[in-house]
KOLLOSE-31223 format. One record per residue: x, y, z of N, C-alpha, C in turn. Coordinates in steps of 0.001 Angstrom, whole numbers, plus 500000, padded with zeros to 6 digits. Atoms other than C-alpha are relative to their C-alpha. Last residue first. Layout:
XYZXYZXYZ...
This chain:
499332500479498777121684181457298092501285499262499655498850499158499673120680183497295039500753499533501238499085499936501124118362180936293442501279500746500356498788500710499577116775180376296833501042499961498881499737501278500647114284183029295784501286499387500527498733500012500693113378185777298248500279498598499448498918500435499135109717185741299084501272499953499205498881500651500659106498187115297697501026499536501008498891500339499121103041188295298695501116499302499219499595498839499196100496190155296599501225499735500860500265498783500764099560187862293711500406501264500759498799499683500752101246184986295565499819501272499157499253498968499275098315185065297981501243500453499255498868500409499163096274183144295437500728501158500642500248499793498570093427183121292932501219499557500783498894500471499160093850183536289177499706500369501443500126499576498608090885183752286778501161499400500794499334500909499078091297183595283005499923500589501402499217499413498916088893185270280605500612498908500869498680499605500513087319184500277233500854500687501064499245501034500710083788184422278725501352500570499573500622501310499836081300186249280966500716498876499263499050500947500599082865189648281584499470498591500252499982499794501446079931192025282175500987499103499278501345500092500563080436192343285922500038500339498511499922500581501353084128191908286606498635499849499361499036499302500846084328194294289580500027499472498567500549498692500390081151193035291235500921500699499005501205500250500801082315189410291253499382501314499525499679500217501410085803190469292395498761499805499132500546498959500887084666192050295666500161499729498504501162499278499491085025189505298462499390500985499027501162500870500131087302187071296652498730500712500445499969501087499021089711189957296350498780499110499753500885499857498854090479192438293605500228498899501003499425500508498757092357193012290396499021500232501147500718499540498815090789193359286943500603499340501235499535500705498811092810193120283737499347500619501230500456499384498745091209194064280436500468499142501160499653500651498732092662193394277015499467500783501193501055499691499040090858195067274105500214499306501347500168498552499889093987195195271947498953500383501037500689499392501138094799191551272617499794501498500243499123499853501155097426190001274905499355500623498780498593499723499711094949188712277494500811500074498713499312499820501284091390188789276175501465500401500195500865500191501149089998189202279723500773500306498723499472499437501234092311188727282706499112499652498828500723500501501166090816188270286170500560500688498760499833499233501230093061188662289208499195499314498904500483500587501247092212187541292736500340500934498844499867499237501249093739188187296166499541499214498770499024500648500904092332186297299213500062500776498676498971499006500348090420188780301442501094499410499101500440499160501108087313186583301385500997501087499626500365498656499561088941183913303509499708500892498808498823499124499939090872180833302413499705501386500560498811500711499522088293178105303105501176500948500209500358500697498761084899179793302823501211499315500624499987499075498877086454182155300285499655499359501321498611499888499534087204179305297863500060500873501249499486501313499626083522178367297550501438500067500514500652500511498797082141181895297644500627498682500456499612499176498857084624183356295185499422499452501301498585500247499716084153180506292712500434500739501262499912501316499370080363180759292919501429499679500400500628499890498688080488184473292188500076498706500774499070499353499084083003183966289370499412500160501404500387500497498679080752181456287604500862500641501091501441499780499867080830183197284208499472499518501346500242498649499495084607183372284673498511500296500152500769499975498754084874179578284411499605501393500469501375500336500374086350178527281080499040500094501181500369499686501368089810178628282651498531499624499788501235500557500543090668178758286346499758500501498586500278499330501262094137179216287828498796499312499359501063500622500774094561178324291494499729500844498760500674498979500786097869179175293158498990499292499106499689499914501418098763176546295720499296501202499381499375498702500318098962176229299478500453500094498550498543500132500062096468173331299855500612501328499557499452500362498697092885173673301109501525499832499985499948498810499140091700175582298057500664499698501344498860499183500413092581172632295803500169501201500928498785500764499700090237170366297756501243500801499622499739499913498556087509173012297684501275499256500391499581498651499641087778173345293914500316500133501487499356500187498696087664169607293212500507501342500540498660499419499933085237169526290280500543499807501414499415499853498662082220167445289325501356500667499896500955500316498947079781167135286409500543500304501393499224500583498902081852168918283782499081499792501194499128501053500520080434169785280345500868499355501078500659500816501005077386171815281405500854498821499551500988499319500832078981173087284593499395499039499004501064500843500537081580172222287194498975500833499221501055500397499065084496174552287687498903499237499271501245499326500367087755174728285768498935499550500979501223500779499914091371173758286478498820500806499464500808499465501097095000174789286296498751499138499908501043500904500481096672174149289659499214500714498910501076499349500741099964175908290363499022498922499532500694500785501023102470174787292990498903500831499350498994500719500781105109176223295331499360499167498901500643500988500856102869178909296784501058499328499141501348499494500254103786181264299624499211498977499186500757499842498760106937179961301303498605500586499814499606500721498792108975180451298125499132500360501206499061499205499214106991181877295177500327499246501289499411500754498887104899180413292385501002500888500714501090500791499445102517182197290020500481499088501115499859501447500178105158184822289436498779499299500580499856500817498791103863188386289321500223498550499605498618499923499508104126191092286652500182499295501351500142499420498658100345191385286154501352500083500708500748498748500094100725190968282383499715500631501359499193498936500587103494188395282690499280501342500026498918499656499070101566186167285098500830501161499477500535498992499088098514186275282827501059500466500989499678498659500485100628184416280259499502501090500921498657499627499563100470181203282283500344501426499599499836500477498632096750180375282150501365500365500566500341498884499106096464182560279040500184499605501465501289500089499322098254179757277221499777501203500903499933499340498692101054180529274773498619499967500630500383498591500013101139178025271915500121500567501402500545499357498804102725174650271250499636501461499783499152498839499736103100173047267800499407500760501185500593498991499127101656169539267447501011501102500293498952499271499286102486167237264528499345501132500790500357498735499354099987164633263339501215500598500708499039499605498977100509161784260857499620501382500537499536498627500165097382160605259004500937500355501152498691499967500625096924156830258750500549501390499735500165499936501448093192156745259368501335500117499256500666501244500366093665155602262960499822499914498487498967501031500044096158158448263251499401498643499646499154499770501177093407160881262308501081498929499872500754500388501183090955159405264823500831500180498734500240501448499970093417159489267718499289499531498734498775500708500389094602162961266756499783498493499961499713499711501402091099164454266816501229499202499520500937500744500841090112162720270042500226500255498510499814501453500012093262163859271815499082499279499020498964500477500920093218167526270883499988498483499838500657501097500738089956168660272463500949499398498976499986499721501436091905171824273408499232498983499173501393499847500443091320172017277155499883500295498504501011499683498996095035172475277940498641500238499355499920500882498837097966170864276097498830500186500966500698501274500216097058172395272739499969499082501219499024501075500185098089175836274046499262498678499857499133500245498853095800178839273613501075498979499680499796498810499179093271178471270811500858499653501210500550500232498671093857175525268499500231501273500802499685499073498922094444175936264776499263499629501277501166499982499121094385172941262440500355500887501188499743499560498631096937173606259713498677500037500744501139499679499150096710171631256470500465500392501394499453499791498656099307171561253711498870500519500882500037498634499506097564170150250619500584500065501413498668499415500031098634166881249024500052501434500486499882499250501255095103165780248125501378500651499856499825500994501058095397163157250882500090500655498615498647500548499867095931165992253365500270499006498877499034499020500497092827167747252054501440499520500118500195499755501424090500164765252402501080500918499430499526501158500762091911163748255787499907500245498498498538500077499913091498167217257274500531498881499133499464498859500744087934167600256031501525499977499999500197500284501437086968164114257225500625501100499146499015501027500364088488164852260651499892499653498524498672499373499970086508168074260958501059499013499537499935499064501134083262166422259866501374500658499911499842500785501224083797163492262228500124500900498770498659500572500060084351165811265185500234499278498675499793501186499177081138167693264466501423499482499816499750501249500710081167171217263047500181498851500989501244500664500356079510174061264948500179498694499250501034499832498973082629176228264983498680499384499525500476501302499522085097174721262513498908500116501058500377499858498602085573177953260565499383498688500475501274500630499666087337177119257302499764500136501500500329500018498573090085179247255795498612499423500221501454500082499824091763178727252407499700499870501495500684501281500119095421179708252623498498500105500149500670500179501284096672183224251988499196498712499875499652501329500486097588184261255542499129499666498785498744499931500751097519188006256204500459498635499478500131499392501329093817187918257099501299500018499200499419500927500976094202185455259976500074500592498594498590500142499648093658188061262705500724499113498987499280498850500550090369188995261004501492499923500288499499500275501364089113185446261698500773501168499398500559498986500892088905186208265461500557499791498590498975499264500746089816182979267251499323500935499008498884499660499114087590181539269993501071500839499317500559499490498750084127181096268455501104500477500948500428498610500107085717180835265022499399500588501252501240499911499225087600177660265862499538501456500075499895499261498741090149177489263014498662500009500737501266500282499308090861175233260033500097500614501388499931499664498581093591176684257812498621499770500600501289500014499303094027175115254367500230500275501481501017499948501056096852175656251875498605500064500607501184500862500008099253176478254690499113500227498779499857501042501019102702177967254043498704499220499767499637499366501269102157181266255876500034498978498863501189499312500486100315179422258643500262500694498664500935501009500484103245177053259023498728500641499445499495500529501271105702179950259259499026498979499401500163498966501029103601181666261928500444499485498631501416499917500312103355178503264031499733500997498887500324501199500773107097178016263818498531500019499597499478499845501355107702181607264865499654498795499129498620500456500176105450181148267884500425500193498548499955501257500743102331183329268098501457499582499834499665501085499072102329185983270821499914498627499351498834499624499198102441189086268631500467498858500894498793500438500699100075187377266178501266500336500779499321498863500613097290187800268736501273499491499327500869499465501031094781185149269782500552501225499319500919499029499427096467184409273093499054500615498970499661499195498831098140181242271876498896500929500433500038498601500407097359180066268372500198500948501179500561499187498936098483176542269245500067501471499611499215498846499564099131174780265949499260500761501093500833499377498975097952171275265088500830501125500623499342499265498930099777170404261859498954500616500933500755498803499659098485167703259530500686500644501206499942499410498670100736165115257879499080501206500109501200499174499878100844162672255003499912500529501423
C-alpha cells in the first residue's frame, strides 16, 4: 500500500517531472492544495480531485489511508519541491504509523528556478559561495536569523515573505547597504510570470501589489560574477 507525494514544481506542466506527470496520469485520486495550485492545470488528468485547502492534517491522512486501502492510486500534490516548506514530515510520519508506504517525487522549487529566469547563478567565485533559503518571522514563525545571514557573503533566497518586502529591505540594507541587488519573481514559470529587478532601496515600491506566490533573491551575485575555476 503506497501513496505518492509529488512535487508540482512551479505550478506549470512545462516544469513538472516526467515521473510526476506519469503518476498523475495513472492516479485514481489527486489531492492538491488549492490555495497554491490552480485546479485548471490538472484538467487533463482523469483522476478524482480533492482540494485539501482548509482540511486538517487528520482529515487529509484519513482520506489518503481510506483510498489506498481501497486499492486506489493516490497522489498527494505538493507545490514546489517537497524538501522546502511543504509540511511533508507530519503527513508521512502519520501515514507510516498507519502502515502506509510513502514515495516522494521531487519538483522544481522557485527558490532555485528563479536563477534560470534571470540568467544568473546564485553562487559565483569570490562573490557568493553559499545560498540560504529562508523566510522571515510572522504568524507561523516567531524568530528568524535574517541579520545573521546578511552578515555572511551568501545569496539570500526568501520564500513566503514577499508581503514583508519593506521589512526585508530595511533589515538587510542596514548591514549590506541599500544598493544591494534584489530580484522578485512572481508566479515563476507561469503565463502571468512577473520578474522585478531593483535594489534594497527601491524594491518595495517596484513590487507594490505583489503580496504572495513570489520568491525574493538578495545578493551581489545578481550583478557581479567571476571566472569559474572549472576552466583552470
